[in-house]
N, C-alpha and C positions, 0 to 999 in steps of 0.2 A: 479449542480445536483438538480433536483427537486423532484425526487421520488426514492424509493429503491425497488429493487427486492430481494427476500429472498427465497432460496430453501432449504428445509430440506433434508439432504443427508444421514442421518443415525441416529441410536440411540443405545447406549450401555446400556443395562438394568443393567448389573452388576455395572457399575460405575455411572449410572444416567447422562450420558452425551449425548448431542445431537450434531450432525454435521450439520453445516449450511453453505451454500455458499451465498455470497452477491454480488450485482452489482448495480451500479447507473443507472439511465435512460440514462446517457450520456457515459456509459462504452464503451470501444472500442471492447470488446470481449463478446461473449455469456456467460451467468452466469455459465454454466458448465465448462468453461475454467479457472475459478478462483478457488483458493484452498478452501477447507472446513475448518471451524473453529470450535473448540470443546468448548462447554459450559456445565457447570454443571447445571442441571435443577432440581436437587433433592431439594425439599422444604418441610418443615414440617407444613406449614400453610394450612389447608383445605379450607380456604376462598379465596385463590389465584386462580383466574380463568385462564384457558388456554389462553384466549385473553390477559390477563395482562402479562403472561409469554412471549407470542409471541411479544407483543409490547415492552417489555423490551429488548428482544433479537434484535428486529429491531432497537431500539435506538442505541445499541452498533454497530450493523451492518452498520448504517449510517456512522459512523466514519471509519469503515473498508473500505467500498466502496469508500468513499472520498479519503482515503489514497491510495487505489489501483489506482484511477484515477490520483492522484498527481504523483505517481511512474511512471505511463505510460507516463505522460508528461515530467517528468525529464529524462526518458530514451531516449526521442527524442532530448534532448538538449545536443549535443556533447560536448559543452564547460563544462557543469556541470558534465557530465559523466567523462571527462578527469580529472577534479579537484578531484573528489572522487576516481577515480582509482589511482591517484598519491599518495593518502593517504595509500594505501595498504602497510603493513609492518611497518607503523608508530606506535609509542606508545606515549601516553600522560598520565599525572598524574595531578590531581587537588586536592586541599584541599577543605574541606567543606566550608570554608570561601570564597574561590575564586568562588565557585559555587552558594552559597546562600546568600551572603552579598547583601544588597540592590543595591549597586553600580555595582554588577556583572550582574545585569539585564538591564543595560543601556549601549548603544553603545556610541562611541565617540561624536556623534552629539546629545546626550541626548534622543535618541529614543530607544524603546525596541529593544534589540539586537537579539531577537528570533522572531521578527514579521514575520509571514508567514512561519515559520519553522514547519514542520510536522515530528515528529520522531515516527517511527512505532515500 
């Protein structure tokens, strides 16, 4: 992905939230086929410009658009889909130590275990 498309889809005056759709330049679908995301844009700093707000929203949108594209690619991989579908109904429990201890972030081959992982 080299560029981002961003479309303002609505604004809720009472809550100060803006609805925005995002798509990357390599997206498989038109931007209108992606879901809208809600952002709170109420700010109390008079010095913040509209351009600064839009740029901050676009920076967040970059990650959203990238995640959308990763999800589309994953959906095409029948093997990965089957693995995740097999997890339906499973339950897991972890302690904080298991999740956040330094050795929990390293795989068996001493490489980061979450390399390339995108969690939405």
